[in-house]
C-alpha positions as CSV (number, residue, x, y, z in Angstrom):
1,X,90.8,121.6,64.9
2,X,91.0,124.4,67.5
3,X,88.6,122.5,69.7
4,X,90.8,119.4,69.6
5,X,93.9,121.4,70.5
6,X,92.0,123.1,73.4
7,X,90.9,119.7,74.8
8,X,94.4,118.4,74.5
9,X,95.9,121.4,76.4
10,X,93.3,121.1,79.1
11,X,94.0,117.4,79.5
12,X,97.8,118.1,79.9
13,X,97.2,120.9,82.3
14,X,95.0,118.7,84.6
15,X,97.5,115.9,84.5
16,X,100.3,118.3,85.4
17,X,98.3,119.8,88.3
18,X,97.3,116.4,89.6
19,X,100.9,115.1,89.7
20,X,102.2,118.2,91.6
21,X,99.7,117.9,94.4
22,X,101.0,117.5,98.0
23,X,100.7,114.2,99.7
24,X,97.8,113.7,102.1
25,X,98.3,112.7,105.7
26,X,97.3,109.2,104.8
27,X,99.9,108.9,102.1
28,X,102.5,110.3,104.4
29,X,101.6,107.7,107.1
30,X,101.7,105.0,104.5
31,X,105.1,106.0,103.3
32,X,106.4,106.1,106.9
33,X,105.0,102.7,107.7
34,X,106.6,101.2,104.5
35,X,109.9,102.8,105.4
36,X,109.8,101.5,108.9
37,X,108.9,98.0,107.6
38,X,111.9,98.1,105.2
39,X,114.2,99.3,108.0
40,X,113.0,96.5,110.3
41,X,113.5,93.9,107.6
42,X,117.0,95.2,107.0
43,X,117.7,95.0,110.8
44,X,116.5,91.4,110.9
45,X,118.6,90.4,108.0
46,X,121.7,92.0,109.6
47,X,121.0,90.3,112.9
48,X,120.6,86.9,111.1
49,X,124.0,87.5,109.3
50,X,125.6,88.3,112.6
51,X,124.2,85.1,114.2
52,X,125.5,83.0,111.3
53,X,128.9,84.6,111.5
54,X,129.0,84.0,115.3
55,X,128.1,80.3,114.8
56,X,130.8,79.8,112.1
């Protein structure tokens, strides 16, 4: 029983440590690219709305 509890505590500790790690440079770049793509998509939608409004 003690062995099972010990394994459980170790597993939880490893999970907690893994989730608290800092992002790598690659992950930061990926997040920045996704953010830029979202912003560009929003700008295109806004421009399309303005063109529609101007044509009406």
